[in-house]
C-alpha positions as CSV (number, residue, x, y, z in Angstrom):
1,X,-26.7,251.6,99.2
2,X,-23.3,250.3,99.5
3,X,-22.8,247.6,102.4
4,X,-19.3,248.1,104.4
5,X,-20.1,245.1,106.4
6,X,-17.3,242.4,107.3
7,X,-15.6,241.2,104.2
8,X,-18.3,242.8,101.7
9,X,-15.8,244.8,99.7
10,X,-18.2,247.5,99.1
11,X,-20.9,245.4,97.8
12,X,-24.5,246.7,97.5
13,X,-26.9,244.9,100.0
14,X,-28.6,243.2,97.1
15,X,-25.4,241.8,95.9
16,X,-24.2,240.7,99.7
17,X,-27.8,238.8,99.8
18,X,-27.3,237.3,96.5
19,X,-23.9,235.9,97.5
20,X,-25.2,234.5,100.7
21,X,-28.2,232.9,98.9
22,X,-25.7,231.4,96.3
23,X,-23.4,230.2,98.8
24,X,-25.9,228.5,100.8
25,X,-27.4,226.8,97.7
26,X,-23.9,225.8,96.4
27,X,-21.8,225.4,99.4
28,X,-23.8,225.2,102.3
29,X,-25.9,222.2,101.7
30,X,-25.6,218.5,100.8
31,X,-26.6,218.9,97.4
32,X,-24.4,221.9,96.7
33,X,-21.8,220.0,94.6
34,X,-24.6,218.7,92.2
35,X,-26.0,222.0,91.8
36,X,-22.8,223.5,90.8
37,X,-22.5,220.6,88.3
38,X,-25.8,221.8,86.9
39,X,-25.2,225.3,86.9
40,X,-21.8,224.7,85.1
41,X,-23.7,222.5,82.4
42,X,-26.5,225.0,81.9
43,X,-24.0,228.2,81.6
44,X,-22.3,226.4,78.9
45,X,-25.7,226.0,77.0
46,X,-29.2,225.7,78.3
47,X,-30.7,222.1,78.4
48,X,-33.8,220.2,79.5
49,X,-33.7,217.7,82.8
50,X,-33.3,214.7,80.6
51,X,-30.2,216.2,78.5
52,X,-28.5,217.3,82.1
53,X,-28.9,213.9,83.5
54,X,-27.5,212.2,80.3
55,X,-24.5,214.9,80.1
56,X,-23.9,214.6,84.0
57,X,-24.4,210.7,84.2
58,X,-26.8,211.4,87.0
59,X,-30.4,210.0,87.8
60,X,-33.2,212.2,86.2
61,X,-35.1,212.4,89.4
62,X,-32.0,213.9,91.1
63,X,-31.7,216.5,88.4
64,X,-35.3,217.3,88.7
65,X,-35.0,217.8,92.3
66,X,-31.9,220.2,92.2
67,X,-33.4,222.1,89.2
68,X,-36.8,222.9,91.2
69,X,-34.6,224.3,94.1
70,X,-32.7,226.5,92.0
71,X,-35.9,227.9,90.0
72,X,-37.6,228.2,93.2
73,X,-34.8,230.4,94.7
74,X,-34.8,232.5,91.2
75,X,-31.4,231.2,90.1
76,X,-32.7,229.3,87.2
77,X,-35.6,230.1,84.7
78,X,-37.4,227.4,82.8
79,X,-38.7,227.8,79.2
80,X,-41.5,225.4,78.2
81,X,-43.6,222.8,80.2
82,X,-43.0,219.2,81.5
83,X,-40.6,217.0,79.9
84,X,-39.1,219.3,77.3
85,X,-38.6,222.4,79.6
86,X,-35.5,224.0,79.2
87,X,-33.5,225.8,82.1
88,X,-31.4,229.0,81.6
89,X,-29.4,230.9,84.3
90,X,-31.9,233.6,85.4
91,X,-31.6,236.9,83.5
92,X,-30.5,239.1,86.7
93,X,-27.7,236.5,87.7
94,X,-26.4,236.2,84.3
95,X,-25.6,239.8,83.9
96,X,-23.7,239.6,87.3
97,X,-20.1,238.5,87.7
98,X,-21.1,236.9,91.1
99,X,-22.1,233.5,89.5
100,X,-18.6,233.1,87.8
101,X,-16.9,233.9,91.1
102,X,-18.8,231.6,93.2
103,X,-18.4,228.7,90.7
104,X,-14.7,229.5,90.6
105,X,-14.6,229.3,94.3
106,X,-16.3,225.9,94.5
107,X,-13.7,224.8,91.8
108,X,-10.8,225.4,94.1
109,X,-12.2,222.9,96.7
C-alpha cells in the first residue's frame, strides 16, 4: 500500500511510520541531537557504550540512557550483555535509505 498523504512522496505506510518515529527520536525531543551523534558513530562502526562515551566525549550514563531509548524503539540492536555489549543499527533500518536521509537533514540544521 502506497501512502499518498501530505508530503509523503508516495511512501508506503510503514515508511511513513518509520520516518515519523525517527523524526520524533532525532528531531522532536530534547535528546535528539545526542541521538544523532550516537547513530552517526554507530553507523561508522559498531561500538559499546564505553567506546561511544569516549569517542563522543560524553558521560557514560548519558550515552546509556540514549542507547536504551534507541534499542527500545528498534532503531538499534545490541549484541552481548552488560558492559561490553556492542550496538548496531537495526537490520531493517540499515537496509533503508531513510536513516541516511534523516541524518543528512539534521546535519543541515
